[in-house]
N, C-alpha and C positions, 0 to 999 in steps of 0.2 A: 695161227687162226683159231686154235683151241681157246686161247685167252680171250679173243674177241667174241667167240660164241658164248663163253661164260658171262662176259660183260653184258651182252645183249639179253641174255636170260634174266640177269639181275635187273636190268633196266625195264624189262617187261613187267617184272614183279612190282616195280615202283611206278609202273604206268607212265614211263617216259617216252616221248616221241623221238626215238632214235632208230636208225636202221644200219644195215651193213655198209651203206654209203658213207656213214660217219667214220672218222678215224678212231683208233683206240683211245687217243688222248681226249677227244671230244666226248666220247662215251663215259670215260672215267670222271671227267669234270662234271658232267650232268648228274652222274650218280652221287658224287660227293656233295654237290649243291642240294640235291633232294634229301639226302640223309641229314645234312646239317639243318635244313629247314624243319624236317620232321622232329628232330630232337629238341629244337627250340620251342616248338609248339607243345610238345609232350610234357616238358618240365617247366614249372613256374620259376620265375626269376628269383634270385636270392634276395634282392632288395629293390626298392624303387616303387613307382606308382603302380606298376603292373604285377607286383608280387601277389601271391595268393592271399597273404595276410591283408594287404591293402584292399584287394577285391572283396574279401569277407567283411572288412570294416565298412566299406562303402555300401554294401548291401544292407548291413545291419542299421546303418545310419538312415538309409532311404526308407527302410521299413518303419523306423522310429518316427520319422517325419510324417509318414503317411498316417500312422496311428494318431499322432498329435493333431493333424488337420481334421481327421474324422472324429476326434473326441473320444476315441476308444481308450478307456482307462482300465480295461480288464487285465488282471495279472497274467503274465506269460506262462506261469506254471500251471494254469488250468483252474485255479481256485477262484471262487467268486469274489468280486470286489467288496471290500468292507470299508465303510466310511464312518469315522467317529463323529457323532453329533454332540457338540458342546451345548451348554445351557444357553437359552435365548438371552441376548443382551438386555439389560435393564436400562431403559431410557427414561431419565428423569426430566421433568419439565424445567424450563429456564428459571422459574421462581424457586423450585426445590433446590437448585444448585447455588442459590444465593445464601448469604450468611443469615444467622438466626435473627439478628437485629433488623436486617432488611426485611425479612419475611414478616416480622411482627408489625412494622409500620406500614407495610404494603397492604395489610388487611383492612386498613382504613379507607382504601381506594376501591371504587366500584369498577370492575373490568369493563372497558369500552365506553365509559361515561365521559362526556366532555363538560368540564366545569366552567362556570363564569370566572373571570379574572380574580375578583376579590376572594371568592371561595377557594380557588386554586392556590393563591398565595397563603391563605390561612392554613391550608392543608400542607403546603410546603414547609411551613414553620414547624408543624406538628410531626411531620414524617422525616425529620432529620435523624438518620440512624447512627451518626457518629457523635463522639463526645466533644469534639472541638467545634468552634464557631464556623460552620460551613457557609460557603457562598451559595447564593440563590441565583440560578442561571435561567435565562430565557433563550429558547431555540425556536427560530421562526423559519419555516421552509417557504421560500418564495417561488413564484411562477415566472421568474426572469431567466434570461440566458446570460450568465456571467461573461461569456466570450464576446458579447456585444458591448461596445464601449459605453453606450448610453444606458445600458442595463446593469453595469457593474457597480452595484450599490456600495457606497462608501461615504461615511459622514461621522460627525461627532455629536455628542449630547452631554449636557451638564446635568448630572443627577442631583436633584434637590437635596438629598440627604447623603450625598457622597457614595463612594463605592465600598467603603469600609476597609480600604487598603491604604497603607502609608505609601505615598508616592514620592519618590526622590526625583527632583527636577534639576536638570543641568541646563545652563544657559551659555551659548556660544555667541558672543556679541562684542562690539567695540567697548573700549574701556569706559566710555561715557554712559553706557547703559548698565554698568556693573552695580552701582549703588542702588538703583531702582529695582533691579532684579533681586538683590539680597534683601531689600526691604519687603518685597513681595513674598519672600519665603523660599527662594531658590537655594538648593543645597550645594550646588557647584556652579561657580561663575568664572569665566576666563576666556582668553583668546589664544595666545601663543602657548601658554601653560596647558590649556585644555588639549591643544593639538599634541603636545608631548605625551599626555595621558592616553590619547587614542593610539599613538605610535606604540605604546607599551600594551595596548589592548586592555586598558583598565576601564571597565564599563560599570562604574559605581552609581548608576542612575537608572530610572525607569522611563523617564520622558526627557527628550532633548529638544530645547527651544533654540532656534537660531534666527538671526536677522537675514533678510534677503541678500544683502551684499556679502555676507559671510558664507552663504551656501556653496559657492564654487570651491571654497577651501575644503569642504566636506566630500567633494566628489571622489577623491582617492580612497575614502573610507566607506564607500557604498557597500562593498562586500562584507565589511565588518558590521555595519549598523543595519543594513537592509534586512538580512535574514532574521534579525532579532526584533524587528519592528521598531527600531529606534531612529531611523532616518527621518529628519524633519520633513513635513509635507504641508503645503498650503491647505489641503482639504481637511487635515486633522487639526489645523490651527497652530501647528508648532513652527511654522515659518511666519514670523510676525515682526512688524516694525515696533510695536508696543510690547516689549518683552515682559514688562511688569504685569500687564493684563493677562498675557498668555500663561505666566507662572501662577497667577491667582486662580485662573480657571482650572489649570491642571491640579492644583492643590485642593480646589473645592470639589472635585469629583467629575471633571470633564474626561469622558472616555470616548474612544474611537471604536466604531464597529464597521465591518465590511462583510460582504457576501463571499462565501468560499466557492470552490469549484463545483460543489454539489448544490449550489443555490440556497445555502442555509446561512442564516445570521446567528451567531452565538454571542451572548453578552451577559456578564455578571452584573446584576442590578443591586447588589448589597449583600449583607450577611443575615443569617437567621436571627441574630440578636437584635436586628432593627425592628422586628415585629411586622405584622401584616400591613399596618397603616403606612409606615414609611416605605416599605417595599412597593406598595401600591402607587405611591407618589412617584417613585423612581421608574416603575414600569410604565406609568402613564406618560412620563416625559420621553421615554424611549420610543413608545409606540407613536406618539405625536411626531417625533423626529423621523421615524421610519415612514409614516404616511406622507410626509413632505418630500421624501425621496422617490416617490412613485414615478417611474418613467412615463412621459406623455405618449410615447410610441408603443407602450405595452398593450398587447392584445390578449385578452383573457384575464383570469383572476390574478391579483397581485400577491396575496397571501394564500398558501395552500393549507398549512397547518401550523399550530403554535403549541409549544409544550414548555412546562416549567419544572425544574428539578433542583434539588440541592446536591452538593458534592457527595457522591456515592449514594444518593437517595433515589427512590423510584420516580419515574417520569409521570407528570400529570398533564393530561390533554386539556387544552384551554380553548374556549370559544374565540374565534378570530376577532381581535379588536380592530385591526386595520382592514379596510375593504380593498 
C-alpha cells in the first residue's frame, strides 16, 4: 500500500485524475503517459517540420514577406536607409540618333509641313543620304479594312519610265508559246524542264508568268512560290493566255501593289537617278491606278495620309492626290 500511496502522490503532482479505486498498474500507466507527453513538448524535435530551426526559419520568412508587402526597406541593423542616386539618363531625340548624312539632308525639310507632290519628289531626289542609286518609295495609308474582301486593295500598274530594276521573267507555258515568250524577252521558258527546276527549289526569276491550263501543275509548289510573291495570279496579270504580252509588260515596268494588314500600300516608283520629272510621271500613273481601285462600298475617306521617301532617307509628307 505504501507503493500505491507514493504513486498517488506523484499523480497528484502531475494533476492526473486518478484515485485509490485505480489499480497500481493503471496509476503507473497514467504517470508514464503524462511524463512522456511532458518531455515531448519540452524538447524540440531533432529534425523535421516542427524542429526549432524550422520554426525560426518560418518566422523569419514570414517577417520578410510582411516587410516586402509593406514596402519597408529600412535596414535591420538600425541604420538609416541609403540609396545611391545615379546620373539622370540622357534622352536624345530620334533625329539625334540618326547618322550624320541623314541629319544633314533632313535639315532641308520643314517639320510638320505637307508638300505638294512635285515639290516632294524634288526634295526626295535632293535628300538621298546614301551614295548608291536609292529607290524612291510611296507609302499611302488607306481608310479601308483589309479583312473585308471588297476592300482588300490589290492591282498592277505599268510605270511609264519603268521601276529602275532589272526584272527576270520566267514563263511556264506549252511548247507552242515558247518562241513568242523568248522573243518578248523572257529569261526562262519551259514546261517539264521548268518543273524540274522548281523541284530543286531553283528560283532564278523575279516574275513568273503561266498560262491558265498550266496553273494546276503549280498547285504543289504554292508553299514554295506563295511566300516569295512569285505565284502567278490573274489580278497581277501573270496568269495570261498571251504570254508574250505579259512578258513585255513585266519587262517594261509593270509592278504589283497591295494593301498590307495595317491598311498601307507600299510601292517603289523608280530610282533617284530618274530625276523629279520621270518620278512624277510614275507617281501619277500609280495614283491614277489607286484611285480606280476605290471600293464602292467604302464609307469615309479613302486615303488618310501619303508619304514619299528614299531608301534610308527622311520621310516627306505629301498632300493627298487621291480622294
